[in-house]
C-alpha positions as CSV (number, residue, x, y, z in Angstrom):
1,M,190.0,79.7,52.2
2,I,188.5,76.3,53.0
3,N,188.1,74.0,50.0
4,F,185.0,72.0,50.9
5,E,185.5,69.4,48.2
6,D,188.9,68.5,49.7
7,E,187.4,68.4,53.2
8,L,184.6,66.1,52.0
9,K,187.1,63.7,50.5
10,K,188.9,63.5,53.8
11,F,185.7,63.0,55.8
12,S,185.0,59.6,57.3
13,P,182.1,58.9,59.6
14,S,182.8,58.0,63.2
15,M,182.5,54.3,63.9
16,E,180.9,55.1,67.3
17,I,178.0,56.8,65.6
18,E,177.4,53.9,63.3
19,E,177.5,51.5,66.2
20,V,174.9,53.5,68.1
21,E,172.7,53.7,65.0
22,D,172.8,49.9,64.7
23,A,172.1,49.5,68.4
24,V,169.1,51.8,68.3
25,R,167.6,50.2,65.3
26,G,168.0,46.8,66.8
27,H,165.9,47.6,69.9
28,E,162.4,48.5,70.5
29,L,162.4,51.7,72.5
30,T,159.4,53.1,74.3
31,D,158.8,56.8,73.5
32,M,156.2,59.3,74.7
33,T,153.8,58.3,71.9
34,D,153.8,54.7,73.1
35,I,153.2,55.8,76.7
36,M,150.3,58.1,75.6
37,V,148.7,55.4,73.5
38,A,148.8,53.0,76.5
39,M,147.3,55.6,78.8
40,L,144.5,56.4,76.4
41,R,143.8,52.6,76.0
42,Q,143.6,52.2,79.7
43,Q,141.3,55.2,80.1
44,K,139.0,53.8,77.4
45,E,138.9,50.4,79.0
46,A,138.1,52.0,82.4
47,A,135.3,54.1,80.8
48,A,133.8,51.1,79.1
49,Q,133.6,49.3,82.5
50,A,132.0,52.3,84.3
51,A,128.3,52.6,84.6
52,P,126.5,54.0,81.6
53,G,126.4,57.8,81.7
54,A,129.1,58.0,84.3
55,I,132.0,60.4,83.8
56,P,135.4,58.8,84.3
57,A,137.6,60.4,87.0
58,G,139.7,63.3,85.7
59,Q,137.4,64.1,82.8
60,T,135.3,67.3,82.6
61,P,131.7,66.8,81.4
62,V,131.0,68.4,78.0
63,M,127.6,69.5,77.0
64,Q,126.5,68.5,73.5
65,T,124.1,70.8,71.7
66,T,122.3,70.1,68.5
67,A,121.3,73.7,67.7
68,A,123.5,75.7,65.3
69,M,125.1,78.8,66.5
70,P,123.7,82.0,64.9
71,V,125.9,83.8,62.5
72,I,126.5,87.4,63.6
73,P,127.4,89.7,60.7
74,N,130.4,92.0,61.0
75,I,129.4,95.6,61.3
C-alpha cells in the first residue's frame, strides 16, 4: 500500500512551475474579460456619438413598455 505521509515528505515542487508562476504574475496579460470590456466601451462611445434615437449597428431595437403584465392564475 502507498504511505501518503512518506510520499508527501519526498515531494518537492518542480522549479519550472515556480518559474512560470513568477513570470505570469510579473506580466499583465490580456484575457477575454479585458477584450469584452474594451469592446463594450467602444460600443458605448459609438452610441454616444450617434444621432439621438438612432440604434447602433448590430443592436436589435427593444420596445419598452410601462404597463404591467397581467397575472394569470394557474387552473
